N, C-alpha and C positions, 0 to 999 in steps of 0.2 A: 780143917776136915772137911768143913763143909766146900773149900776150894777146891778139893780134889775129885769130887764126881764132875764139876763142872769143866775142869781140866780136861778129865778123861772123855767127857763128850764131845769136845771139842775136839781133840784128837781123833776120835772115832770118825766124825764127820769130816776132817781134812783128809783123812785115809781114804774115805769111801766117795770123795767128790769126783775124781778121773774116772773111777769106775762107773759111777752114774752117768757121767758126761759121755762116755763112749758108749753106753749102753743108749742114751739118749739118741745121740746119732744114728746109731745103728737101728734102733726104733724107727727113727725118720725114714733112714732108706728101706727100711724092710717095709713101713709102710708105702712109700711110693712104689715098691717093686711090687707090694701087694695090690696097690692100685693099678699099675700097668699089667700086671697079671691080670685082675679082674678084666680090665677092658681088652687086653689080647694085644697090646700094642707093643710092637718092637721098638729096639733104639732107633733104626731107619724110619721109622713112621713118625716117630717124635721128631726126629730133625725134619721130616718132611712137614710135619705139621708146623714147626717151628717157621720153615720156609713159606710155609703158606700164610701164616699168621703174619710173617714179615711183609710178603707180597701186597696181603690186604692193608696192612699199615702204610703201604707205600702207593698202595691204589686209592687208598683213602686221602693220602697226601696229595697223589695226583688228582682226584677228584676235586679236594677241596681248592687245588692250586687251579684245575680246569674251571671251577665254578667261578674262581674271582676272574678268569680271563674271559669266560664267557659274561660275565657281569660287565666287563670292560667293554668286551664288544657290543654287549645288548645296548650299553650306554651309548658308546660311539654311533651304533646305527642307530638309535632313537635320535643321537644330535644331527647324524647326516639327514634322516627324515623330517626334521624339523626345519633343516636348512634347505631340503627339495622344496617343502612345503611353503616357505617364505620366497624360494626362487619362482617357485609355481604360481602365486599371488603377485609377484612383482611386474610381470610382464603388462597386466592390465593396467596398472600405474604408468608403466613406460609410454603404454599404448596411450592411455589418456593425455600424458606429456606429450607425445609426439602429435597428438590431435591438435593441444593447444598451439603447439609449436607452429604446426601447419596453420591454424586459425590466425596464430598473428602474423605468419608468412602473406597470408591471403589478406588481412585486413589491412597489413601494409601494402599489398599491390595495389587494392582498392583505393586507398588513400593516395598512392602514387598516380593512379589513373586519374582520380578526381582532380588531383593538383594538375596534371597534364591537360585534363580537359577544360579546366578553368583558366590555363595559360593560353589554350586555344581559342576558348571564347574573349578571353580580354584581348588577345591578338585581333580577332575578328571585330571585335568593338573599337580598336583603336585603330585598324584598316577603315573601318565603316565612317569614324570620326575624319581619318587623315581624308577620305574621299569625299565626305559631305563637306570638308573644310575647302578641297580643290574645287568642288563645284561653286561654293559661295564666292571663292577668290575668282573664279572664272567669270560668274555673275557681275563681281564687282569690277572686275578689268572690263568687262563688254561696256557696262554702264560707263565707266571712265571713257572708254573709246567714243562711245555715243555723245557722251558730254563735251569730248574734246571736238569732235565733227561740228557739233552745234556751234560749240565757240568758235571754231575756225570759220566756220561759215557766216558767225556774227561778223567776226574780225574782216575776213573777205568784202561783206557787203559793206561794212565801213569804210574800208580802204576805197572801195569802188565811189562809194557816195564823197568820200574826202577828195578822191582824184577829180570826179566831176566838178566839186566847187572849186579845186585849186586851178584846175583847167582852164576855167572859163577867162579868166584874165589873161593869160596866156596865150590861148586861143585870140582873142581879141587882139593882143600886141603883135602877135606874128603875120598877121595877116597885113598885106600891104596893099592900098588902094589901086585900083585899075580901073579909072572911070568912076562908074557907081557900084561895080560888083567888086565884093571880097573875094580874093583867091587863097585858098591852102597851099601852104608849101608840102612837099612830099615828107618831110618830117612830122608835119602835123597830121598828114594822113596815117602813117605810121603808128603813131602815139594816140589815136583815135582808135584805129583798128584793134591795137592792144588791148585799148580800155575796154572794147564791145566785145571782144573774146573773153577777156578777165569777167565781165558782167554776165556775159551768157554761161560762162563756166559755173560761175557762183550759183545761176538760177537752176542751171542743169542739176547742181549738187544738192540745192535745197529740194527741187522736186523729186530727186532721187530719194533723199532722206524723209521727206513724206511719204513716198510710196512706201519705203520700207517700213516705216512707221505704221502705215494702214496694213500692209502685209502682216506684220508681227501681231497687231492686234485682231486680225481675220484670224491668223493661226492659233494665236492663243484661245481664241474664243471656240475655234475646232478643237482644239487639245481639251478644253474645258467640258464641251458637249461630250464628246469621246468617254474621257475620264468619269462624267455624270453617268452616262449609259452603263459603264462597265460597272460603277459602283451600284447602279440600281439593278443590274442583274446579278451582282453578287449577293445584294443584301434583299433579294426578291422575297427569299423564303421567310427570312425573318420577318418582313412586313407583312407577308401573308399570314404569319400566324399571329401577329398582331391585329391585323384586320378581321379576322375569323372572330376576334373577342368583340371589338368595336371598329366599324368600318367607314372612315372619314371620306367624304365626298366635296367636291367644290362646284357652287353654281354661281351666275352672275344675272343682275337685272337690271340693265343700264349702269348706274353708279353704285348699285346696291351689292356688295359681296355677300356671299353666303356660306356657312360652313354648315353642312350635314354631318350628323352621327348616327350611325344604325347600331343598336345595340340588342342582341347580338348581330356580329356583321355577317354569320352563316344564318340565313333565315330559315326557320323549318316551319313547316304547316303545323296548324293548330297549335302554335306556341307564341306567346307575346313577343312583340317587337316594340322597343322605344325609339322613337324618332326625335332626336334633338337638333335645334336649329339655332345657329348663332347669325344674327342678320346685322350687319354695319354697312355705312356709308363712308365711301372715299372721300377724303378731304383734300383740296387741292393745298392748302395750306393746314402744316401740323397742328393739333389741339394741345395745348399743355396737358390737360388731363387725359385724352384719351389717345393721341398720336394721329396718325394720319388714317384711321379710322373708327368714326362716332357710331357708338351702339344706337340702335333704332328702338324706342321705347313705346309702349303703349299701342301698339300694334293689335287691328283686328284680322287676323289669319284664319284660313278655312284650309284644310287638307281633304281632297278627294283622292281615294284609291280605286283604280278600275283593272280590268284586266286588258292584257296587251291586245285583244281581239276589240277593244273598244266598246262593248256591248253596254248600252244604257243600264240596263236591270242589274249589271253586276257592280255597278259604281255604287261606292260607299263613303258618306262624308263625314270629318271629323272637325271638331271644334280644337284650334290650337290654342293652348295655354302659356301663360308667362311662366318662366321657371325660377323668378325670382331676380335673378342677375341680370343687369341691364341687356338687352337686345338678346335674351337668350327666350326660346319658346320651345314646345315640345306636344305629343301626342302618342298615344297607343294603338296598335291595331294587331289583330291574329290573322294571318292569311288562312283562309279554310283548304286550302290544296297548293301542291307544287306547281310551279309555272312562273311566268314573267308576270309581275304587277308594275303599273305606272302610278306614282305618287304626285299630284299637281299642288302646289301652294299658291293661294292667291290672296290678294289684299290690297291695302292702300298705306302710302308713306307719305303723309304731308301732300297729298294730292296727286303722287307717283304711284302708279299701278305697279302692283307685284305680282309677278307670274313666272314662277319656274317649275320644272319636273324632274325627277329622279326616278330610276328604276329601282324595284326589290325582287331579286333572282331568289325565290323559295325554292328549296331542295336542292340546289346547285352550288358546288363549291370546289375549286375557284370559280368565282362569277366571270361569265365572258368577256365583261369591259374591265376587267381588275386592272390589266396594264396602261389601258388609256387612261382612266381614273387616277393610276399611281404616277403617270407622267405630269398630269397636271397639278398634282400635289408638289411633286420635285421642283417643278419650275416655278410654282407660287413661291417655295420655300428658297429657291436659289435667287429670286427678284426680290 
């Protein structure tokens, strides 16, 4: 009995289910219709709206796709920009590389030029050596020729002497007595004439050799004189600069030689001048210690300085003192004004009077007697 109500309820629900479902569907449609009615939309509008929504979705998809493509394009553009920047920064490096390559080329050219110049210099040196060797060979050949001429002359002289000795007995044997007079045959005359000619020829050759020797000696002396003069002129400025500091002079008093040194060589008024003297006696036989010039010691010397006018009141006398080394003496003076002063040195050396003079050119450089005094010095060195 209790199952009957339950069964009845189930049957009622089963019978009512289709109706409820239809109503439910109808209710939904009705609601939609009501919503459409509320909004005032027609079916076409709905379709248009759906189309618009579809277009929007497609547009969104397109935009999304476009965004992806734009992103790729931007990435590509960024990559291109970076590459362009790299390319832009690359040329300076290339330029530096080109400069480096150009420098290497220039260095190679410079080295090649140096090598070529060295080859040229070496060739010049070799040529000079060859020329010097030729000159030396020529001198040797000339000497050999001269020696050969001298030897030939000696041989000829010896032959002549030998012939004279050898011919004496023959002359005696070929002459036949005619009473008390010895007559020479024609053969003897020819032979004697030939000997005289040979002797004369040898004498002429000897005389020519002697003359050539004298001429060569004279020529060499002249050449030396010319070369010395040329050397003196070429080095004049150098010696002039040296003499400005210390000027050397040479003087002689009999067999006594004096070397004078003025310091400074360029004498200036109202400034101290040091005068140094080196006196020595020339020896005929060289001394083992002093050579051919013996220093003069313990001399009593006086220096007198006067103006060129010779006024006595302008003369000033100075005692000359030893400087310590054998034969060396000196004194100081201060010229009061510009002009020419004469210095006279007097004294006694073992009973022989010493008296010599030399000038002081004050305020004048170069001094007017520089070249003459310079020649004396060079001739003394040459001798």
